[in-house]
C-alpha positions in Angstrom: 136.2 -75.6 -188.9 135.4 -72.0 -189.7 131.9 -72.4 -188.3 133.2 -73.8 -185.0 135.6 -70.8 -184.7 132.8 -68.3 -185.5 130.5 -69.9 -182.8 133.3 -69.8 -180.2 133.8 -66.0 -181.1 130.1 -65.3 -180.7 129.9 -67.1 -177.3 133.0 -65.2 -176.0 131.6 -61.9 -177.1 128.4 -62.6 -175.3 130.2 -63.7 -172.2 132.5 -60.7 -172.0 129.8 -58.3 -173.1 127.5 -59.5 -170.3 130.2 -59.0 -167.8 131.0 -55.4 -168.7 129.4 -52.7 -166.7 126.7 -50.6 -168.3 127.6 -47.0 -168.8 126.3 -44.8 -166.0 124.1 -42.0 -167.1 125.7 -38.6 -166.3 123.8 -36.6 -163.8 122.0 -33.7 -165.4 123.6 -30.5 -164.4 120.9 -27.9 -163.7 122.0 -24.5 -164.9 121.9 -21.8 -162.2 119.1 -19.2 -162.7 120.5 -15.7 -162.6 118.3 -12.8 -161.4 118.9 -9.1 -161.3 117.7 -7.0 -158.4 117.4 -3.2 -159.2 118.0 -1.2 -156.0 120.0 1.6 -154.6 122.3 -0.8 -152.7 123.3 -0.3 -149.1 124.8 -2.5 -146.5 121.5 -4.3 -145.8 120.8 -5.1 -149.5 124.2 -6.5 -150.0 124.0 -8.7 -147.0 120.5 -9.9 -147.9 121.6 -10.9 -151.4 124.7 -12.6 -150.1 122.6 -14.7 -147.6 120.1 -15.6 -150.2 122.7 -16.8 -152.7 124.3 -18.9 -150.0 121.0 -20.7 -149.1 119.7 -21.0 -152.7 122.3 -22.8 -154.8 120.1 -22.9 -157.9 119.6 -19.2 -158.0 122.1 -16.3 -158.1 120.9 -12.8 -157.5 123.0 -9.9 -158.8 122.5 -6.4 -157.5 122.1 -3.7 -160.1 123.0 -0.4 -158.5 120.8 2.6 -159.0 122.1 6.1 -158.2 120.3 9.4 -158.2 117.2 10.5 -156.4 113.8 8.7 -156.2 112.4 10.6 -159.1 115.3 9.6 -161.4 114.9 6.0 -160.3 111.1 6.1 -161.1 111.8 7.5 -164.6 114.4 4.9 -165.4 112.0 2.2 -164.4 109.2 3.6 -166.5 111.5 3.9 -169.5 112.7 0.3 -169.2 109.3 -1.3 -168.3 107.4 0.5 -171.0 109.7 -1.2 -173.5 108.7 -4.6 -172.0 112.4 -5.1 -171.0 113.3 -8.1 -168.9 116.6 -6.5 -167.9 115.6 -6.4 -164.2 113.7 -9.2 -162.6 113.0 -7.8 -159.1 112.3 -4.1 -158.5 112.7 -1.9 -155.4 109.8 0.5 -155.5 108.5 3.4 -153.5 105.0 2.6 -152.1 103.5 5.5 -154.1 104.4 3.7 -157.4 102.4 0.6 -156.8 99.1 1.5 -158.4 100.8 3.3 -161.3 103.0 0.3 -162.2 100.1 -2.2 -161.6 97.7 -0.3 -163.9 100.3 0.1 -166.6 101.0 -3.7 -166.6 104.6 -3.2 -165.6 104.6 -5.7 -162.7 103.2 -9.1 -161.9 100.3 -9.7 -159.4 101.5 -12.0 -156.6 98.1 -13.4 -155.4 98.6 -16.9 -156.9 102.1 -17.2 -155.3 100.9 -15.9 -152.0 98.1 -18.4 -151.9 100.2 -21.3 -153.2 102.9 -20.9 -150.5 100.5 -19.8 -147.7 102.5 -16.6 -147.4 100.8 -14.8 -144.5 100.3 -11.1 -145.3 98.4 -10.7 -142.0 101.8 -10.6 -140.3 102.4 -7.3 -142.0 101.4 -3.9 -140.6 97.9 -3.1 -141.8 98.8 0.2 -143.6 101.6 -1.5 -145.5 99.2 -4.2 -146.7 96.9 -1.6 -148.0 99.8 0.2 -149.7 100.5 -2.8 -152.0 96.8 -3.5 -152.8 95.3 -2.1 -155.9 92.2 -3.3 -157.9 91.7 -6.1 -155.3 95.1 -7.6 -156.1 98.5 -7.7 -154.3 101.3 -6.3 -156.4 104.3 -6.3 -154.1 105.5 -7.3 -150.6 106.4 -4.4 -148.2 110.2 -4.4 -147.5 110.2 -1.8 -144.8 108.1 1.1 -143.7 108.5 4.7 -142.7 106.3 7.2 -140.9 106.1 10.8 -139.7 107.1 11.3 -136.1 107.3 14.1 -133.6 110.7 14.7 -132.0 111.1 17.0 -129.1 113.7 18.3 -126.6 113.3 16.3 -123.3 115.3 18.9 -121.4 112.8 21.6 -122.4 109.4 19.9 -122.8 107.7 18.2 -119.9 105.1 16.3 -121.9 104.9 16.2 -125.7 101.7 17.8 -127.2 98.8 15.6 -127.9 97.0 17.9 -130.3 98.1 20.4 -133.0 96.7 23.2 -130.9 98.8 22.1 -127.9 101.9 22.0 -130.2 101.3 25.6 -131.1 101.0 26.6 -127.4 104.2 24.7 -126.5 106.2 25.9 -129.5 105.5 29.5 -128.4 106.1 28.8 -124.8 109.4 26.9 -125.0 111.0 28.7 -128.0 114.2 30.2 -126.8 114.7 27.7 -124.0 118.2 26.2 -123.7 119.5 28.2 -126.6 116.8 27.3 -129.1 115.7 29.8 -131.8 112.5 28.2 -133.1 109.6 26.3 -131.7 109.0 23.9 -134.6 110.5 22.8 -137.9 109.2 20.4 -140.6 109.2 20.1 -144.4 107.4 22.9 -146.3 109.3 23.1 -149.5 107.2 22.1 -152.6 108.2 18.5 -153.0 106.9 15.1 -151.9 108.0 15.6 -148.3 105.7 18.6 -148.0 102.8 16.5 -149.4 103.5 13.9 -146.7 103.1 16.7 -144.1 100.0 18.1 -145.6 98.3 14.7 -145.8 98.9 14.3 -142.0 97.0 17.5 -141.3 94.1 16.6 -143.7 93.7 13.1 -142.2 94.1 14.4 -138.6 91.0 16.6 -139.1 89.0 13.9 -140.7 89.6 14.7 -144.4 90.8 12.6 -147.3 92.0 13.2 -150.8 90.5 10.1 -152.4 88.1 7.8 -150.6 88.0 4.0 -150.6 85.7 4.0 -153.7 88.1 6.1 -155.7 86.0 9.3 -155.4 87.9 12.6 -155.1 86.8 14.1 -151.8 89.5 16.6 -151.0 87.1 19.6 -151.0 85.5 19.0 -147.6 85.1 21.0 -144.4 87.4 18.5 -142.7 90.2 18.9 -145.2 89.7 22.6 -145.0 90.4 22.5 -141.3 93.6 20.5 -141.8 94.9 22.7 -144.6 94.1 25.8 -142.6 96.1 24.5 -139.6 99.1 23.7 -141.9 99.1 27.2 -143.5 98.7 28.8 -140.0 101.8 27.0 -138.7 103.9 27.7 -141.8 103.2 31.4 -141.4 103.6 31.5 -137.6 106.3 33.4 -135.7 107.6 30.3 -134.0 109.0 28.6 -137.2 112.0 29.8 -139.2 111.3 32.6 -141.7 112.6 30.4 -144.5 110.6 27.3 -143.5 109.2 27.2 -147.1 112.6 25.9 -148.4 113.0 23.3 -145.6 113.3 19.6 -146.6 114.5 16.7 -144.4 118.1 18.0 -144.4 117.4 21.5 -143.3 114.9 20.5 -140.6 117.1 17.7 -139.3 120.0 20.1 -138.9 117.9 22.8 -137.2 116.6 20.4 -134.6 119.7 18.3 -133.9 122.0 21.3 -133.8 119.9 22.6 -131.0 118.0 25.4 -132.8 114.4 24.0 -132.5 112.2 22.6 -129.7 110.1 20.3 -132.0 110.7 18.5 -135.3 108.4 16.5 -137.6 110.5 14.0 -139.5 111.1 10.3 -140.2 112.5 7.5 -138.0 116.0 7.8 -139.4 116.5 10.8 -137.1 116.8 8.4 -134.1 119.7 6.7 -135.8 121.6 9.9 -136.7 121.0 11.8 -133.4 124.1 10.2 -131.8 126.2 12.4 -134.0 124.9 15.5 -132.3 125.5 17.0 -128.8 121.8 17.0 -127.9 121.5 13.2 -128.4 120.7 12.5 -124.8 117.8 15.0 -124.8 115.9 13.8 -127.9 112.4 12.5 -127.2 110.0 10.8 -129.6 106.2 10.9 -129.8 103.3 10.3 -132.2 102.3 13.3 -134.3 99.6 15.4 -132.6 95.8 14.8 -133.2 93.4 17.0 -135.0 89.7 16.9 -134.5 89.5 13.3 -135.7 92.7 11.4 -135.1 96.5 11.4 -135.0 97.7 10.6 -138.6 101.2 9.7 -139.8 101.9 9.5 -143.5 103.1 6.0 -144.5 106.4 5.8 -146.4 108.6 2.9 -147.3 109.6 0.6 -150.1 108.2 -2.6 -151.6 109.6 -5.5 -153.6 107.8 -6.1 -157.0 108.4 -8.5 -159.8 108.8 -7.3 -163.4 105.9 -8.7 -165.5 108.4 -9.6 -168.3 110.8 -11.5 -166.2 111.9 -14.8 -167.7 112.1 -16.4 -164.2 108.9 -15.5 -162.3 109.1 -18.5 -159.9 112.7 -17.7 -158.9 112.0 -14.0 -158.7 109.1 -14.8 -156.2 111.5 -17.0 -154.2 113.9 -14.0 -153.8 111.0 -11.6 -153.0 109.9 -13.9 -150.2 113.3 -13.9 -148.7 114.0 -10.2 -149.3 110.7 -8.9 -147.9 110.0 -11.7 -145.5 111.2 -12.1 -141.9 114.7 -13.1 -142.9 115.4 -10.1 -145.1 113.6 -7.6 -142.9 115.5 -8.7 -139.8 118.8 -8.2 -141.6 117.9 -4.7 -142.6 116.5 -3.8 -139.2 119.7 -4.8 -137.4 122.3 -3.6 -139.9 120.5 -0.4 -141.1 117.8 0.4 -138.5 115.0 0.2 -141.1 111.5 -0.2 -139.7 110.1 -3.6 -140.3 106.8 -3.9 -142.2 106.7 -7.5 -140.8 105.1 -6.9 -137.4 106.5 -9.8 -135.3 110.0 -8.4 -135.7 109.1 -5.7 -133.2 109.2 -8.5 -130.6 112.4 -10.0 -131.9 115.2 -9.8 -129.2 118.0 -9.3 -131.8 116.1 -6.5 -133.5 115.2 -4.8 -130.2 118.9 -5.0 -129.1 119.9 -3.1 -132.2 116.9 -0.7 -132.1 115.9 -0.2 -128.4 113.5 2.6 -129.3 111.2 0.1 -131.0 110.1 -0.7 -127.5 109.3 2.9 -126.7 105.5 3.0 -126.0 105.1 6.4 -127.8 106.9 4.9 -130.9 104.5 1.9 -130.9 101.6 4.3 -130.7 102.9 6.2 -133.7 103.2 2.9 -135.7 99.4 2.5 -135.3 98.6 5.9 -136.6 100.0 5.4 -140.1 97.8 6.1 -143.1 98.8 5.3 -146.7 98.9 8.0 -149.3 96.2 8.0 -152.0 96.5 4.7 -153.9 96.2 5.8 -157.4 97.9 5.2 -160.8 98.1 9.0 -161.0 99.6 9.6 -157.6 102.6 11.6 -158.9 100.2 14.0 -160.7 98.1 14.3 -157.6 101.2 15.1 -155.6 102.3 17.8 -158.1 98.8 19.4 -157.9 98.9 19.5 -154.1 102.4 21.0 -154.1 101.4 23.7 -156.5 98.1 24.7 -155.0 99.3 24.6 -151.3 102.4 26.7 -152.3 100.0 29.3 -153.6 98.0 29.1 -150.4 101.0 29.6 -148.0 102.3 32.4 -150.2 99.0 34.2 -149.7 98.0 34.0 -153.4 94.7 32.1 -152.7 92.5 31.1 -149.8 92.0 27.6 -148.3 88.7 27.4 -150.1 90.2 28.4 -153.4 93.1 25.9 -153.0 90.7 23.1 -152.3 88.5 24.0 -155.2 91.5 24.0 -157.5 92.8 20.7 -156.2 89.4 19.0 -156.5 89.0 20.2 -160.1 92.6 19.2 -161.2 92.7 15.9 -159.4 89.3 14.9 -160.9 90.7 15.7 -164.3 93.9 13.7 -163.6 92.0 10.5 -162.4 89.0 10.7 -164.8 90.2 7.7 -166.8 90.5 5.3 -163.9 86.8 4.2 -163.8 
């Protein structure tokens, strides 16, 4: 009897066990990857991060705000990166830091990702592509660009000057017109802004600091012509007597408050001019030519990936969005930043927000940009130029002596590159 009962129990267990539903496997919940983006955040950066996070549910980017000037930001980066910290995944970097950070092993080369995703760098302005290339590798993607421009008073000047000699003639001729006091203002204080100006003169007359092969070639007749022209203008009677302390702020105020006929500055002037009474009379043109060409120093910022990031694939995804057409369109519309991504200069939304992008003279200026020397020791090179040119314009040495000193010191600074 017990055997029969046992058999019945086994059969029932099999029947009911077979009818029960198998347990469904719980879907694996993928943990969201969190990235940090080190930047001095503005309206555009916040909007870009917000849009990226909305469209990339598996990645969350957090802005890490940086305050202080560019030099402080550079030093904080170097301190962190030299300790192999992964605190920041994506870095917002000045174009002049690219070679330094690459050679020090601070950032990750992006060539494999670019090739894998068929990311077309040919859509970027040529000078910006060169600015992120070092040792035949790509180390960042240009976020936006900047360049030197000539602004002038349309109510005073009939046609903007095409050469530096013409600028001198017009500055003398028009100074005093419509309440102006000076013919020309620019940046001549010893800092990076002055170096940007000097490089424009040197390149305009056919000179270079470092050539494509890495040779120091600053001590040349062409560079001498450019440097002589800069010193001549600094010490002329149509610029303010205190021009040697002028940075962007001083030169901006002098021009936009109606005191000067001409101004050499950056594109942001066009965005702030509406705050001044002369706004309707502001014209824009490429910088004048020297003997060789018109040259405008390239500025701007690039997105780079920390070599020690724990999430390189996700960091690259954010860089593509940030420095690609989507991110650059946002910052061009909301902040007026100049795209490094060339097709955006034909984008109707971008042009509506920045109508001067269609100005033929502005488009000419875009094509005159030249990168600063691409070197791991660029900051030392800049300091050398600032010091020796300051001595020149103070009358403490000649053009020839200044170039000899710069050649000697820059060669010493870069001797360990090769």
